[in-house]
All heavy atoms as TSV, in Angstrom:
chain	resi	resn	atom	element	x	y	z
A	1	MET	N	N	79.581	234.617	86.996
A	1	MET	CA	C	78.540	234.763	87.996
A	1	MET	C	C	77.932	233.400	88.331
A	1	MET	O	O	77.648	233.133	89.485
A	1	MET	CB	C	77.457	235.722	87.497
A	1	MET	CG	C	77.866	237.176	87.388
A	1	MET	SD	S	78.459	237.928	88.899
A	1	MET	CE	C	76.979	238.020	89.840
A	2	VAL	N	N	77.743	232.602	87.290
A	2	VAL	CA	C	77.133	231.290	87.521
A	2	VAL	C	C	78.031	230.440	88.411
A	2	VAL	O	O	77.552	229.794	89.346
A	2	VAL	CB	C	76.855	230.580	86.174
A	2	VAL	CG1	C	76.406	229.156	86.393
A	2	VAL	CG2	C	75.823	231.344	85.379
A	3	LEU	N	N	79.327	230.486	88.150
A	3	LEU	CA	C	80.259	229.703	88.960
A	3	LEU	C	C	80.269	230.199	90.401
A	3	LEU	O	O	80.266	229.394	91.341
A	3	LEU	CB	C	81.664	229.778	88.360
A	3	LEU	CG	C	82.743	228.977	89.063
A	3	LEU	CD1	C	82.388	227.494	89.060
A	3	LEU	CD2	C	84.076	229.195	88.386
A	4	LEU	N	N	80.247	231.507	90.589
A	4	LEU	CA	C	80.218	232.073	91.936
A	4	LEU	C	C	78.965	231.638	92.682
A	4	LEU	O	O	79.039	231.202	93.833
A	4	LEU	CB	C	80.283	233.602	91.869
A	4	LEU	CG	C	80.110	234.341	93.191
A	4	LEU	CD1	C	81.281	234.047	94.116
A	4	LEU	CD2	C	79.973	235.822	92.945
A	5	PHE	N	N	77.807	231.731	92.028
A	5	PHE	CA	C	76.567	231.320	92.680
A	5	PHE	C	C	76.550	229.821	92.951
A	5	PHE	O	O	76.004	229.368	93.967
A	5	PHE	CB	C	75.354	231.733	91.855
A	5	PHE	CG	C	75.089	233.212	91.896
A	5	PHE	CD1	C	74.768	233.892	90.739
A	5	PHE	CD2	C	75.154	233.918	93.070
A	5	PHE	CE1	C	74.525	235.256	90.761
A	5	PHE	CE2	C	74.917	235.280	93.111
A	5	PHE	CZ	C	74.601	235.956	91.958
A	6	ALA	N	N	77.141	229.036	92.072
A	6	ALA	CA	C	77.211	227.590	92.294
A	6	ALA	C	C	78.057	227.272	93.520
A	6	ALA	O	O	77.679	226.425	94.346
A	6	ALA	CB	C	77.776	226.897	91.065
A	7	VAL	N	N	79.178	227.951	93.661
A	7	VAL	CA	C	80.040	227.733	94.828
A	7	VAL	C	C	79.317	228.131	96.106
A	7	VAL	O	O	79.344	227.411	97.110
A	7	VAL	CB	C	81.372	228.509	94.668
A	7	VAL	CG1	C	82.158	228.527	95.961
A	7	VAL	CG2	C	82.198	227.907	93.546
A	8	ILE	N	N	78.645	229.274	96.078
A	8	ILE	CA	C	77.891	229.720	97.259
A	8	ILE	C	C	76.814	228.709	97.613
A	8	ILE	O	O	76.613	228.378	98.792
A	8	ILE	CB	C	77.289	231.122	97.022
A	8	ILE	CG1	C	78.403	232.161	96.958
A	8	ILE	CG2	C	76.296	231.486	98.114
A	8	ILE	CD1	C	77.941	233.529	96.497
A	9	LEU	N	N	76.109	228.195	96.613
A	9	LEU	CA	C	75.055	227.216	96.853
A	9	LEU	C	C	75.618	225.940	97.462
A	9	LEU	O	O	75.053	225.403	98.423
A	9	LEU	CB	C	74.323	226.912	95.546
A	9	LEU	CG	C	73.085	226.044	95.633
A	9	LEU	CD1	C	72.038	226.682	96.539
A	9	LEU	CD2	C	72.512	225.818	94.248
A	10	VAL	N	N	76.739	225.459	96.958
A	10	VAL	CA	C	77.357	224.253	97.509
A	10	VAL	C	C	77.793	224.483	98.952
A	10	VAL	O	O	77.576	223.623	99.813
A	10	VAL	CB	C	78.550	223.802	96.625
A	10	VAL	CG1	C	79.380	222.751	97.321
A	10	VAL	CG2	C	78.056	223.289	95.295
A	11	VAL	N	N	78.381	225.636	99.227
A	11	VAL	CA	C	78.807	225.948	100.595
A	11	VAL	C	C	77.606	226.000	101.532
A	11	VAL	O	O	77.656	225.491	102.660
A	11	VAL	CB	C	79.602	227.274	100.627
A	11	VAL	CG1	C	79.813	227.770	102.045
A	11	VAL	CG2	C	80.936	227.095	99.915
A	12	MET	N	N	76.507	226.590	101.071
A	12	MET	CA	C	75.310	226.675	101.911
A	12	MET	C	C	74.705	225.294	102.169
A	12	MET	O	O	74.240	225.020	103.276
A	12	MET	CB	C	74.281	227.601	101.263
A	12	MET	CG	C	74.691	229.057	101.293
A	12	MET	SD	S	73.509	230.131	100.462
A	12	MET	CE	C	72.164	230.081	101.627
A	13	ILE	N	N	74.731	224.434	101.175
A	13	ILE	CA	C	74.203	223.078	101.362
A	13	ILE	C	C	75.090	222.306	102.337
A	13	ILE	O	O	74.599	221.654	103.264
A	13	ILE	CB	C	74.087	222.335	100.016
A	13	ILE	CG1	C	72.970	222.949	99.176
A	13	ILE	CG2	C	73.805	220.850	100.236
A	13	ILE	CD1	C	72.915	222.417	97.752
A	14	ARG	N	N	76.397	222.376	102.139
A	14	ARG	CA	C	77.324	221.634	103.002
A	14	ARG	C	C	77.334	222.194	104.415
A	14	ARG	O	O	77.552	221.457	105.372
A	14	ARG	CB	C	78.715	221.655	102.418
A	14	ARG	CG	C	78.753	220.858	101.110
A	14	ARG	CD	C	80.099	220.520	100.704
A	14	ARG	NE	N	80.666	219.592	101.677
A	14	ARG	CZ	C	81.835	219.030	101.556
A	14	ARG	NH1	N	82.569	219.287	100.507
A	14	ARG	NH2	N	82.291	218.218	102.479
A	15	GLY	N	N	77.116	223.497	104.555
A	15	GLY	CA	C	77.095	224.124	105.874
A	15	GLY	C	C	75.794	223.898	106.627
A	15	GLY	O	O	75.695	224.212	107.806
A	16	GLY	N	N	74.795	223.389	105.955
A	16	GLY	CA	C	73.527	223.101	106.609
A	16	GLY	C	C	72.578	224.280	106.687
A	16	GLY	O	O	71.521	224.172	107.289
A	17	SER	N	N	72.955	225.413	106.085
A	17	SER	CA	C	72.060	226.563	106.161
A	17	SER	C	C	70.937	226.472	105.139
A	17	SER	O	O	69.957	227.213	105.241
A	17	SER	CB	C	72.833	227.870	105.990
A	17	SER	OG	O	73.457	227.898	104.729
A	18	ILE	N	N	71.070	225.587	104.164
A	18	ILE	CA	C	69.999	225.338	103.209
A	18	ILE	C	C	70.000	223.850	102.884
A	18	ILE	O	O	71.044	223.241	102.720
A	18	ILE	CB	C	70.156	226.196	101.936
A	18	ILE	CG1	C	68.936	226.083	101.035
A	18	ILE	CG2	C	71.391	225.844	101.190
A	18	ILE	CD1	C	68.939	227.073	99.877
A	19	LYS	N	N	68.828	223.272	102.840
A	19	LYS	CA	C	68.703	221.840	102.544
A	19	LYS	C	C	68.674	221.624	101.037
A	19	LYS	O	O	68.521	222.561	100.253
A	19	LYS	CB	C	67.431	221.279	103.176
A	19	LYS	CG	C	67.349	221.479	104.673
A	19	LYS	CD	C	68.379	220.631	105.364
A	19	LYS	CE	C	68.231	220.807	106.867
A	19	LYS	NZ	N	69.410	220.496	107.581
A	20	ALA	N	N	68.818	220.389	100.614
A	20	ALA	CA	C	68.893	220.063	99.195
A	20	ALA	C	C	67.590	220.408	98.466
A	20	ALA	O	O	67.622	220.888	97.335
A	20	ALA	CB	C	69.236	218.588	99.004
A	21	GLY	N	N	66.442	220.164	99.086
A	21	GLY	CA	C	65.153	220.443	98.446
A	21	GLY	C	C	64.981	221.904	98.079
A	21	GLY	O	O	64.727	222.232	96.914
A	22	PRO	N	N	65.121	222.816	99.052
A	22	PRO	CA	C	65.020	224.240	98.714
A	22	PRO	C	C	66.096	224.700	97.728
A	22	PRO	O	O	65.852	225.587	96.915
A	22	PRO	CB	C	65.182	224.946	100.056
A	22	PRO	CG	C	64.724	223.945	101.053
A	22	PRO	CD	C	65.133	222.616	100.497
A	23	ALA	N	N	67.272	224.095	97.771
A	23	ALA	CA	C	68.328	224.460	96.828
A	23	ALA	C	C	67.918	224.094	95.404
A	23	ALA	O	O	68.134	224.864	94.472
A	23	ALA	CB	C	69.631	223.765	97.202
A	24	ILE	N	N	67.313	222.931	95.238
A	24	ILE	CA	C	66.852	222.510	93.917
A	24	ILE	C	C	65.769	223.452	93.414
A	24	ILE	O	O	65.761	223.846	92.243
A	24	ILE	CB	C	66.365	221.050	93.948
A	24	ILE	CG1	C	67.564	220.121	94.163
A	24	ILE	CG2	C	65.627	220.682	92.668
A	24	ILE	CD1	C	67.192	218.688	94.431
A	25	VAL	N	N	64.858	223.840	94.303
A	25	VAL	CA	C	63.805	224.781	93.920
A	25	VAL	C	C	64.411	226.117	93.501
A	25	VAL	O	O	63.987	226.716	92.505
A	25	VAL	CB	C	62.794	224.967	95.084
A	25	VAL	CG1	C	61.848	226.111	94.809
A	25	VAL	CG2	C	62.025	223.680	95.325
A	26	ALA	N	N	65.424	226.586	94.229
A	26	ALA	CA	C	66.075	227.847	93.888
A	26	ALA	C	C	66.757	227.761	92.524
A	26	ALA	O	O	66.684	228.700	91.718
A	26	ALA	CB	C	67.096	228.227	94.963
A	27	VAL	N	N	67.416	226.649	92.249
A	27	VAL	CA	C	68.081	226.470	90.958
A	27	VAL	C	C	67.054	226.443	89.831
A	27	VAL	O	O	67.230	227.084	88.791
A	27	VAL	CB	C	68.936	225.188	90.957
A	27	VAL	CG1	C	69.405	224.834	89.563
A	27	VAL	CG2	C	70.118	225.344	91.895
A	28	LEU	N	N	65.968	225.708	90.027
A	28	LEU	CA	C	64.930	225.640	89.002
A	28	LEU	C	C	64.272	226.997	88.784
A	28	LEU	O	O	63.961	227.370	87.652
A	28	LEU	CB	C	63.882	224.584	89.368
A	28	LEU	CG	C	64.359	223.139	89.271
A	28	LEU	CD1	C	63.292	222.194	89.810
A	28	LEU	CD2	C	64.712	222.787	87.847
A	29	PHE	N	N	64.061	227.736	89.882
A	29	PHE	CA	C	63.497	229.073	89.755
A	29	PHE	C	C	64.402	229.953	88.899
A	29	PHE	O	O	63.936	230.650	87.991
A	29	PHE	CB	C	63.293	229.703	91.137
A	29	PHE	CG	C	62.846	231.135	91.084
A	29	PHE	CD1	C	61.560	231.453	90.710
A	29	PHE	CD2	C	63.716	232.162	91.401
A	29	PHE	CE1	C	61.141	232.770	90.653
A	29	PHE	CE2	C	63.319	233.476	91.350
A	29	PHE	CZ	C	62.023	233.782	90.977
A	30	GLY	N	N	65.691	229.931	89.163
A	30	GLY	CA	C	66.630	230.716	88.373
A	30	GLY	C	C	66.662	230.286	86.918
A	30	GLY	O	O	66.738	231.110	86.014
A	31	PHE	N	N	66.590	228.975	86.694
A	31	PHE	CA	C	66.602	228.446	85.334
A	31	PHE	C	C	65.398	228.942	84.543
A	31	PHE	O	O	65.532	229.417	83.416
A	31	PHE	CB	C	66.618	226.921	85.382
A	31	PHE	CG	C	66.576	226.273	84.036
A	31	PHE	CD1	C	67.709	226.208	83.248
A	31	PHE	CD2	C	65.400	225.732	83.548
A	31	PHE	CE1	C	67.668	225.612	82.003
A	31	PHE	CE2	C	65.344	225.131	82.311
A	31	PHE	CZ	C	66.490	225.075	81.528
A	32	PHE	N	N	64.218	228.855	85.137
A	32	PHE	CA	C	63.022	229.279	84.431
A	32	PHE	C	C	62.900	230.799	84.366
A	32	PHE	O	O	62.349	231.337	83.410
A	32	PHE	CB	C	61.772	228.654	85.054
A	32	PHE	CG	C	61.653	227.192	84.748
A	32	PHE	CD1	C	61.803	226.251	85.741
A	32	PHE	CD2	C	61.420	226.759	83.458
A	32	PHE	CE1	C	61.716	224.903	85.451
A	32	PHE	CE2	C	61.334	225.416	83.153
A	32	PHE	CZ	C	61.476	224.479	84.159
A	33	LEU	N	N	63.427	231.506	85.347
A	33	LEU	CA	C	63.422	232.965	85.311
A	33	LEU	C	C	64.273	233.479	84.156
A	33	LEU	O	O	63.953	234.500	83.543
A	33	LEU	CB	C	63.939	233.528	86.636
A	33	LEU	CG	C	63.939	235.038	86.796
A	33	LEU	CD1	C	62.499	235.560	86.765
A	33	LEU	CD2	C	64.609	235.436	88.088
A	34	ALA	N	N	65.329	232.748	83.828
A	34	ALA	CA	C	66.216	233.155	82.738
A	34	ALA	C	C	65.514	233.124	81.381
A	34	ALA	O	O	65.960	233.778	80.438
A	34	ALA	CB	C	67.446	232.256	82.702
A	35	SER	N	N	64.426	232.387	81.268
A	35	SER	CA	C	63.729	232.311	79.988
A	35	SER	C	C	62.546	233.274	79.908
A	35	SER	O	O	61.795	233.240	78.946
A	35	SER	CB	C	63.258	230.875	79.731
A	35	SER	OG	O	62.284	230.505	80.689
A	36	THR	N	N	62.387	234.135	80.896
A	36	THR	CA	C	61.292	235.098	80.874
A	36	THR	C	C	61.764	236.423	80.291
A	36	THR	O	O	62.944	236.620	80.017
A	36	THR	CB	C	60.740	235.350	82.291
A	36	THR	OG1	O	61.741	236.010	83.073
A	36	THR	CG2	C	60.298	234.068	82.960
A	37	GLY	N	N	60.856	237.347	80.161
A	37	GLY	CA	C	61.181	238.671	79.665
A	37	GLY	C	C	61.975	239.506	80.653
A	37	GLY	O	O	62.511	240.554	80.294
A	38	MET	N	N	62.055	239.069	81.901
A	38	MET	CA	C	62.817	239.806	82.907
A	38	MET	C	C	64.313	239.557	82.813
A	38	MET	O	O	65.100	240.283	83.422
A	38	MET	CB	C	62.346	239.424	84.311
A	38	MET	CG	C	60.994	239.960	84.682
A	38	MET	SD	S	60.561	239.573	86.373
A	38	MET	CE	C	61.822	240.425	87.274
A	39	ALA	N	N	64.730	238.545	82.084
A	39	ALA	CA	C	66.146	238.167	82.027
A	39	ALA	C	C	67.056	239.312	81.582
A	39	ALA	O	O	68.094	239.546	82.212
A	39	ALA	CB	C	66.333	236.940	81.145
A	40	PRO	N	N	66.721	240.063	80.515
A	40	PRO	CA	C	67.617	241.165	80.124
A	40	PRO	C	C	67.744	242.247	81.204
A	40	PRO	O	O	68.839	242.775	81.434
A	40	PRO	CB	C	66.976	241.734	78.865
A	40	PRO	CG	C	66.142	240.628	78.324
A	40	PRO	CD	C	65.660	239.872	79.522
A	41	SER	N	N	66.653	242.543	81.897
A	41	SER	CA	C	66.705	243.552	82.969
A	41	SER	C	C	67.566	243.080	84.125
A	41	SER	O	O	68.355	243.854	84.687
A	41	SER	CB	C	65.303	243.871	83.470
A	41	SER	OG	O	64.515	244.404	82.444
A	42	ILE	N	N	67.436	241.829	84.497
A	42	ILE	CA	C	68.243	241.262	85.576
A	42	ILE	C	C	69.711	241.258	85.170
A	42	ILE	O	O	70.585	241.597	85.973
A	42	ILE	CB	C	67.747	239.849	85.932
A	42	ILE	CG1	C	66.343	239.913	86.526
A	42	ILE	CG2	C	68.712	239.161	86.892
A	42	ILE	CD1	C	65.661	238.571	86.669
A	43	ASN	N	N	69.990	240.911	83.928
A	43	ASN	CA	C	71.365	240.889	83.438
A	43	ASN	C	C	71.976	242.288	83.466
A	43	ASN	O	O	73.124	242.463	83.888
A	43	ASN	CB	C	71.398	240.309	82.025
A	43	ASN	CG	C	72.784	239.921	81.597
A	43	ASN	OD1	O	73.682	239.808	82.407
A	43	ASN	ND2	N	72.952	239.713	80.308
A	44	ARG	N	N	71.225	243.292	83.030
A	44	ARG	CA	C	71.722	244.675	83.074
A	44	ARG	C	C	71.992	245.108	84.514
A	44	ARG	O	O	73.001	245.762	84.795
A	44	ARG	CB	C	70.729	245.622	82.412
A	44	ARG	CG	C	70.808	245.634	80.907
A	44	ARG	CD	C	70.023	246.791	80.306
A	44	ARG	NE	N	68.605	246.772	80.666
A	44	ARG	CZ	C	67.664	246.120	79.979
A	44	ARG	NH1	N	67.993	245.449	78.898
A	44	ARG	NH2	N	66.410	246.146	80.366
A	45	PHE	N	N	71.080	244.768	85.423
A	45	PHE	CA	C	71.266	245.129	86.828
A	45	PHE	C	C	72.520	244.485	87.404
A	45	PHE	O	O	73.313	245.143	88.086
A	45	PHE	CB	C	70.030	244.720	87.652
A	45	PHE	CG	C	70.239	244.880	89.129
A	45	PHE	CD1	C	70.243	246.137	89.701
A	45	PHE	CD2	C	70.429	243.775	89.948
A	45	PHE	CE1	C	70.441	246.291	91.064
A	45	PHE	CE2	C	70.622	243.919	91.300
A	45	PHE	CZ	C	70.634	245.188	91.859
A	46	MET	N	N	72.717	243.198	87.137
A	46	MET	CA	C	73.894	242.495	87.661
A	46	MET	C	C	75.176	243.069	87.063
A	46	MET	O	O	76.184	243.205	87.766
A	46	MET	CB	C	73.797	240.992	87.381
A	46	MET	CG	C	72.671	240.304	88.134
A	46	MET	SD	S	72.754	240.522	89.916
A	46	MET	CE	C	74.212	239.591	90.303
A	47	ASN	N	N	75.141	243.423	85.776
A	47	ASN	CA	C	76.325	244.037	85.155
A	47	ASN	C	C	76.635	245.396	85.760
A	47	ASN	O	O	77.799	245.719	86.018
A	47	ASN	CB	C	76.133	244.162	83.646
A	47	ASN	CG	C	76.287	242.848	82.932
A	47	ASN	OD1	O	76.947	241.942	83.415
A	47	ASN	ND2	N	75.653	242.735	81.782
A	48	SER	N	N	75.608	246.201	85.999
A	48	SER	CA	C	75.853	247.517	86.596
A	48	SER	C	C	76.326	247.385	88.039
A	48	SER	O	O	77.183	248.153	88.490
A	48	SER	CB	C	74.605	248.392	86.522
A	48	SER	OG	O	73.585	247.883	87.331
A	49	LEU	N	N	75.823	246.396	88.750
A	49	LEU	CA	C	76.287	246.147	90.122
A	49	LEU	C	C	77.754	245.716	90.121
A	49	LEU	O	O	78.553	246.206	90.936
A	49	LEU	CB	C	75.406	245.076	90.780
A	49	LEU	CG	C	75.683	244.762	92.240
A	49	LEU	CD1	C	75.399	245.983	93.096
A	49	LEU	CD2	C	74.814	243.599	92.688
A	50	ALA	N	N	78.113	244.837	89.196
A	50	ALA	CA	C	79.506	244.400	89.092
A	50	ALA	C	C	80.416	245.544	88.719
A	50	ALA	O	O	81.527	245.676	89.261
A	50	ALA	CB	C	79.631	243.267	88.078
A	51	ASP	N	N	79.969	246.422	87.811
A	51	ASP	CA	C	80.769	247.599	87.434
A	51	ASP	C	C	80.959	248.543	88.617
A	51	ASP	O	O	82.046	249.078	88.827
A	51	ASP	CB	C	80.118	248.342	86.276
A	51	ASP	CG	C	80.221	247.600	84.962
A	51	ASP	OD1	O	81.102	246.725	84.843
A	51	ASP	OD2	O	79.416	247.899	84.067
A	52	THR	N	N	79.890	248.732	89.391
A	52	THR	CA	C	79.971	249.610	90.563
A	52	THR	C	C	80.949	249.061	91.584
A	52	THR	O	O	81.782	249.796	92.123
A	52	THR	CB	C	78.574	249.766	91.207
A	52	THR	OG1	O	77.684	250.299	90.235
A	52	THR	CG2	C	78.633	250.664	92.423
A	53	ILE	N	N	80.881	247.771	91.847
A	53	ILE	CA	C	81.805	247.141	92.793
A	53	ILE	C	C	83.235	247.223	92.267
A	53	ILE	O	O	84.178	247.470	93.036
A	53	ILE	CB	C	81.397	245.680	93.076
A	53	ILE	CG1	C	80.072	245.663	93.853
A	53	ILE	CG2	C	82.485	244.936	93.828
A	53	ILE	CD1	C	79.461	244.293	93.999
A	54	ASN	N	N	83.407	247.066	90.975
A	54	ASN	CA	C	84.734	247.111	90.370
A	54	ASN	C	C	85.361	248.503	90.484
A	54	ASN	O	O	86.590	248.631	90.544
A	54	ASN	CB	C	84.649	246.686	88.903
A	54	ASN	CG	C	86.005	246.443	88.303
A	54	ASN	OD1	O	86.933	246.043	88.989
A	54	ASN	ND2	N	86.108	246.673	87.006
A	55	GLN	N	N	84.546	249.547	90.526
A	55	GLN	CA	C	85.067	250.911	90.590
A	55	GLN	C	C	85.438	251.347	91.995
A	55	GLN	O	O	86.051	252.397	92.175
A	55	GLN	CB	C	84.046	251.881	90.002
A	55	GLN	CG	C	83.873	251.717	88.509
A	55	GLN	CD	C	82.776	252.615	87.965
A	55	GLN	OE1	O	82.169	253.389	88.700
A	55	GLN	NE2	N	82.528	252.516	86.676
A	56	ILE	N	N	85.091	250.563	93.001
A	56	ILE	CA	C	85.431	250.906	94.379
A	56	ILE	C	C	86.931	250.721	94.578
A	56	ILE	O	O	87.484	249.679	94.269
A	56	ILE	CB	C	84.647	250.036	95.382
A	56	ILE	CG1	C	83.144	250.305	95.258
A	56	ILE	CG2	C	85.124	250.297	96.808
A	56	ILE	CD1	C	82.289	249.383	96.103
A	57	SER	N	N	87.575	251.759	95.089
A	57	SER	CA	C	89.010	251.646	95.373
A	57	SER	C	C	89.221	251.751	96.881
A	57	SER	O	O	88.609	252.559	97.556
A	57	SER	CB	C	89.785	252.735	94.642
A	57	SER	OG	O	89.352	254.008	95.060
A	58	PHE	N	N	90.105	250.938	97.358
A	58	PHE	CA	C	90.371	250.895	98.804
A	58	PHE	C	C	91.646	251.603	99.130
A	58	PHE	O	O	92.623	251.607	98.588
A	58	PHE	CB	C	90.463	249.444	99.292
A	58	PHE	CG	C	89.162	248.728	99.190
A	58	PHE	CD1	C	88.897	247.863	98.149
A	58	PHE	CD2	C	88.171	248.922	100.146
A	58	PHE	CE1	C	87.688	247.187	98.060
A	58	PHE	CE2	C	86.974	248.256	100.060
A	58	PHE	CZ	C	86.732	247.392	99.020
């Protein structure tokens, strides 16, 4: 997930849809959010979302 978000962030910076300053703020926000009590809930949500997407058959 981290690698995917990093690639998306780089693409957004290079594409001009987000500037370097707001990108740094977003990264720092995520970094500090990971050390709060909300981190386990966010992790469970992301895992359940990934499982749901994985179960979709085309």
